[in-house]
Backbone as CSV, one residue per row, in Angstrom:
resi,resn,N_x,N_y,N_z,CA_x,CA_y,CA_z,C_x,C_y,C_z
1,MET,28.033,-23.828,7.497,27.751,-22.723,8.398,26.791,-21.758,7.700
2,THR,25.729,-21.359,8.367,24.764,-20.431,7.789,24.985,-19.040,8.344
3,ASP,24.616,-18.049,7.553,24.734,-16.655,7.962,23.495,-16.297,8.770
4,GLU,23.661,-15.976,10.027,22.529,-15.659,10.902,22.471,-14.172,11.248
5,SER,23.028,-13.303,10.389,22.976,-11.869,10.668,21.537,-11.392,10.619
6,GLU,21.289,-10.254,11.198,19.936,-9.723,11.272,19.502,-9.021,9.997
7,THR,20.457,-8.726,9.116,20.113,-8.074,7.851,20.603,-8.919,6.683
8,VAL,19.949,-8.740,5.552,20.345,-9.396,4.317,20.333,-8.359,3.199
9,ARG,21.043,-8.628,2.119,21.125,-7.716,0.992,19.970,-7.991,0.029
10,LEU,19.240,-6.927,-0.302,18.183,-6.974,-1.301,18.613,-6.082,-2.456
11,THR,18.683,-6.634,-3.645,19.003,-5.869,-4.835,17.755,-5.822,-5.695
12,GLY,17.338,-4.614,-6.008,16.156,-4.423,-6.846,16.540,-3.727,-8.132
13,ALA,16.039,-4.233,-9.248,16.313,-3.634,-10.549,15.015,-3.179,-11.180
14,ASP,15.028,-1.938,-11.650,13.885,-1.371,-12.363,14.436,-0.813,-13.663
15,GLY,14.399,-1.611,-14.719,15.041,-1.223,-15.967,16.542,-1.156,-15.751
16,ASP,17.137,0.005,-16.034,18.578,0.186,-15.842,18.936,0.622,-14.419
17,GLU,17.936,1.046,-13.641,18.172,1.476,-12.258,18.334,0.256,-11.358
18,ARG,19.358,0.305,-10.507,19.635,-0.801,-9.589,19.798,-0.217,-8.192
19,VAL,19.074,-0.783,-7.224,19.125,-0.315,-5.845,19.539,-1.483,-4.959
20,GLU,20.522,-1.246,-4.093,20.956,-2.272,-3.147,20.648,-1.791,-1.744
21,LEU,19.974,-2.644,-0.978,19.561,-2.305,0.380,19.954,-3.416,1.338
22,ASP,20.360,-3.042,2.544,20.516,-4.011,3.623,19.219,-3.941,4.416
23,VAL,18.484,-5.041,4.462,17.156,-5.040,5.062,17.063,-6.060,6.189
24,GLU,16.128,-5.814,7.073,15.897,-6.727,8.184,15.399,-8.071,7.669
25,ARG,16.061,-9.125,8.097,15.709,-10.489,7.680,14.246,-10.785,8.036
26,GLY,13.519,-11.392,7.087,12.143,-11.818,7.329,11.076,-10.823,6.904
27,ARG,11.478,-9.611,6.481,10.486,-8.617,6.068,9.848,-8.986,4.739
28,ASN,8.686,-8.449,4.502,7.919,-8.704,3.298,8.515,-7.943,2.110
29,LEU,8.720,-8.643,1.000,9.345,-8.049,-0.176,8.521,-6.894,-0.739
30,ARG,7.226,-7.037,-0.855,6.372,-5.961,-1.379,6.546,-4.687,-0.565
31,ARG,6.484,-4.826,0.753,6.606,-3.673,1.642,7.988,-3.024,1.502
32,LEU,9.040,-3.838,1.426,10.397,-3.306,1.273,10.546,-2.544,-0.039
33,LEU,9.998,-3.084,-1.122,10.076,-2.406,-2.413,9.354,-1.067,-2.359
34,LEU,8.154,-1.045,-1.801,7.393,0.199,-1.703,8.134,1.221,-0.844
35,ASP,8.695,0.777,0.290,9.441,1.674,1.173,10.666,2.268,0.470
36,ALA,11.256,1.512,-0.478,12.444,1.972,-1.195,12.094,2.780,-2.442
37,GLY,10.799,2.984,-2.684,10.381,3.746,-3.860,10.385,2.944,-5.148
38,LEU,10.406,1.627,-5.029,10.364,0.735,-6.191,9.010,0.030,-6.195
39,SER,8.063,0.584,-6.894,6.724,0.009,-6.877,6.642,-1.236,-7.745
40,PRO,6.128,-2.336,-7.201,5.929,-3.539,-8.003,4.657,-3.473,-8.847
41,TYR,3.954,-2.352,-8.800,2.661,-2.212,-9.470,2.769,-1.456,-10.785
42,ALA,1.822,-1.720,-11.667,1.627,-0.921,-12.876,0.940,0.373,-12.447
43,PRO,1.015,1.424,-13.262,0.354,2.683,-12.881,-1.126,2.505,-12.523
44,ALA,-1.840,1.663,-13.235,-3.276,1.479,-12.984,-3.563,0.733,-11.683
45,THR,-2.596,-0.029,-11.191,-2.856,-0.845,-9.999,-2.167,-0.336,-8.738
46,ARG,-1.494,0.810,-8.810,-0.852,1.346,-7.608,-1.863,1.609,-6.505
47,ARG,-3.051,2.049,-6.877,-4.098,2.323,-5.885,-5.156,1.227,-5.826
48,LEU,-5.296,0.499,-6.904,-6.311,-0.546,-6.982,-5.648,-1.911,-6.881
49,ASN,-5.372,-2.322,-5.657,-4.763,-3.631,-5.415,-5.280,-4.170,-4.090
50,CYS,-4.911,-5.370,-3.758,-5.451,-6.024,-2.557,-4.688,-5.684,-1.287
51,GLY,-3.687,-4.828,-1.365,-2.948,-4.426,-0.177,-2.015,-5.490,0.372
52,GLY,-1.584,-6.407,-0.474,-0.616,-7.410,-0.042,-1.223,-8.687,0.498
53,ARG,-2.436,-8.988,0.132,-3.099,-10.204,0.622,-2.957,-11.410,-0.310
54,GLY,-2.283,-11.218,-1.460,-2.089,-12.324,-2.395,-3.310,-12.641,-3.230
55,LEU,-4.211,-11.677,-3.386,-5.471,-11.941,-4.087,-5.531,-11.368,-5.493
56,CYS,-4.849,-10.256,-5.746,-5.049,-9.559,-7.020,-3.976,-9.862,-8.062
57,ALA,-2.848,-10.398,-7.654,-1.754,-10.768,-8.564,-1.189,-9.583,-9.342
58,THR,-1.169,-8.398,-8.742,-0.654,-7.221,-9.442,0.730,-6.782,-8.977
59,CYS,1.297,-7.425,-7.964,2.598,-7.005,-7.423,3.721,-7.944,-7.846
60,GLY,3.612,-8.502,-9.043,4.573,-9.481,-9.508,5.957,-8.916,-9.776
61,VAL,6.973,-9.713,-9.460,8.376,-9.404,-9.728,9.050,-10.672,-10.235
62,ARG,10.183,-10.498,-10.882,11.009,-11.647,-11.283,12.083,-11.826,-10.218
63,VAL,12.107,-12.975,-9.589,13.134,-13.279,-8.587,14.311,-13.877,-9.337
64,ARG,15.394,-13.106,-9.452,16.593,-13.563,-10.163,17.438,-14.463,-9.268
65,GLU,17.566,-14.078,-8.001,18.267,-14.884,-6.996,17.471,-14.783,-5.720
66,GLY,17.234,-15.910,-5.064,16.480,-15.875,-3.821,15.779,-17.184,-3.554
67,PRO,14.789,-17.136,-2.677,14.124,-18.377,-2.272,13.306,-18.978,-3.398
68,SER,13.175,-20.293,-3.347,12.312,-20.961,-4.316,10.856,-20.687,-3.948
69,ALA,9.990,-20.914,-4.899,8.562,-20.658,-4.707,7.971,-21.663,-3.723
70,ASP,7.320,-21.156,-2.659,6.678,-22.064,-1.715,5.209,-21.729,-1.492
71,GLN,4.724,-20.669,-2.106,3.309,-20.298,-2.020,2.649,-20.815,-3.285
72,TRP,1.394,-21.230,-3.215,0.738,-21.886,-4.354,0.768,-21.048,-5.625
73,HIS,0.515,-19.751,-5.507,0.516,-18.910,-6.701,1.913,-18.832,-7.306
74,ASP,2.921,-18.726,-6.458,4.289,-18.615,-6.947,4.762,-19.903,-7.614
75,ARG,4.323,-21.056,-7.128,4.668,-22.314,-7.799,4.065,-22.346,-9.201
76,LEU,2.817,-21.889,-9.339,2.192,-21.829,-10.656,2.881,-20.792,-11.544
77,ALA,3.247,-19.654,-10.957,3.943,-18.618,-11.714,5.250,-19.157,-12.281
78,ASP,6.023,-19.857,-11.455,7.268,-20.447,-11.931,7.007,-21.439,-13.063
79,ARG,6.000,-22.242,-12.904,5.696,-23.272,-13.893,5.306,-22.682,-15.246
80,PHE,4.525,-21.594,-15.231,3.995,-21.049,-16.468,4.673,-19.746,-16.923
81,GLY,5.704,-19.307,-16.224,6.476,-18.153,-16.666,5.924,-16.798,-16.257
82,TYR,5.055,-16.758,-15.266,4.519,-15.490,-14.780,5.397,-14.942,-13.660
83,PRO,5.310,-13.650,-13.381,6.055,-13.091,-12.243,5.529,-13.665,-10.917
84,ARG,6.389,-13.654,-9.900,5.982,-14.093,-8.559,5.415,-12.918,-7.781
85,LEU,4.522,-13.194,-6.850,3.891,-12.148,-6.044,4.845,-11.667,-4.956
86,SER,5.214,-10.394,-5.017,6.129,-9.850,-4.009,5.501,-9.849,-2.623
87,CYS,4.177,-9.787,-2.544,3.507,-9.758,-1.240,3.569,-11.096,-0.515
88,GLN,3.957,-12.152,-1.219,3.994,-13.483,-0.620,5.416,-13.978,-0.376
89,ILE,6.393,-13.072,-0.467,7.792,-13.462,-0.305,8.397,-12.753,0.897
90,ALA,8.940,-13.526,1.817,9.694,-12.983,2.949,11.167,-12.974,2.551
91,VAL,11.837,-11.863,2.779,13.258,-11.742,2.444,14.046,-12.331,3.614
92,ASP,14.409,-13.597,3.469,15.119,-14.280,4.547,16.551,-14.643,4.161
93,ARG,16.952,-14.242,2.957,18.316,-14.469,2.469,18.601,-13.415,1.412
94,PRO,19.853,-13.234,1.003,20.123,-12.256,-0.048,19.283,-12.559,-1.285
95,MET,18.744,-11.493,-1.879,17.863,-11.656,-3.034,18.168,-10.605,-4.087
96,THR,17.903,-10.975,-5.333,17.909,-10.029,-6.443,16.576,-10.178,-7.152
97,VAL,15.855,-9.069,-7.270,14.558,-9.080,-7.947,14.524,-7.993,-9.011
98,ALA,13.769,-8.253,-10.050,13.588,-7.273,-11.115,12.113,-6.928,-11.204
99,LEU,11.828,-5.632,-11.259,10.456,-5.198,-11.465,10.058,-5.530,-12.895
100,VAL,8.803,-5.824,-13.075,8.284,-6.240,-14.368,7.680,-5.038,-15.073
101,ASP,7.991,-4.889,-16.356,7.345,-3.844,-17.159,5.907,-4.289,-17.393
102,LYS,4.960,-3.600,-16.748,3.562,-4.009,-16.792,2.720,-2.979,-17.511
103,ARG,1.842,-3.460,-18.314,0.905,-2.567,-18.966,-0.350,-2.441,-18.120
104,VAL,-0.917,-3.532,-17.688,-2.046,-3.494,-16.773,-1.860,-4.538,-15.700
105,TRP,-1.908,-5.801,-16.021,-1.910,-6.868,-15.024,-0.643,-7.708,-14.995
106,GLY,0.404,-7.292,-15.680,1.623,-8.103,-15.711,1.713,-8.783,-17.044
107,GLY,2.609,-9.726,-17.138,2.751,-10.399,-18.411,3.581,-11.648,-18.311
108,ARG,3.437,-12.470,-19.321,4.239,-13.691,-19.410,5.611,-13.327,-19.930
109,ARG,6.541,-14.238,-19.760,7.874,-14.049,-20.324,7.774,-14.071,-21.836
110,SER,8.514,-13.191,-22.459,8.634,-13.292,-23.917,9.691,-14.340,-24.211
111,SER,9.790,-14.762,-25.432,10.708,-15.846,-25.778,12.164,-15.492,-25.478
112,GLY,12.522,-14.203,-25.471,13.896,-13.799,-25.175,14.136,-13.445,-23.735
113,ASP,13.114,-13.513,-22.858,13.221,-13.127,-21.450,13.743,-14.299,-20.644
114,GLY,14.688,-14.048,-19.722,15.269,-15.146,-18.950,14.776,-15.299,-17.603
């Protein structure tokens, strides 16, 4: 039996801060994060980004629990340890995401990062 409710739980972590939201199923993760005050961007890219078109790769997040990668960039990100693009993820099931500590353009996982 699948859960067909109209909302799903989104948990966002930014360092030690954790925010839990009940969100409308199918909404864009990038937009939901921005609406909740959790920017997926580095300070330098908050204004200089592609606006959610999947072109600039600056809105990366770590998906701890949620859908598998189905967009080409996200499949490569999973393969090589880069964050996934929040602008290319629809929240269609409960998810847990962590914002990435970014200096400019994001970063690869360090050896101790899970």
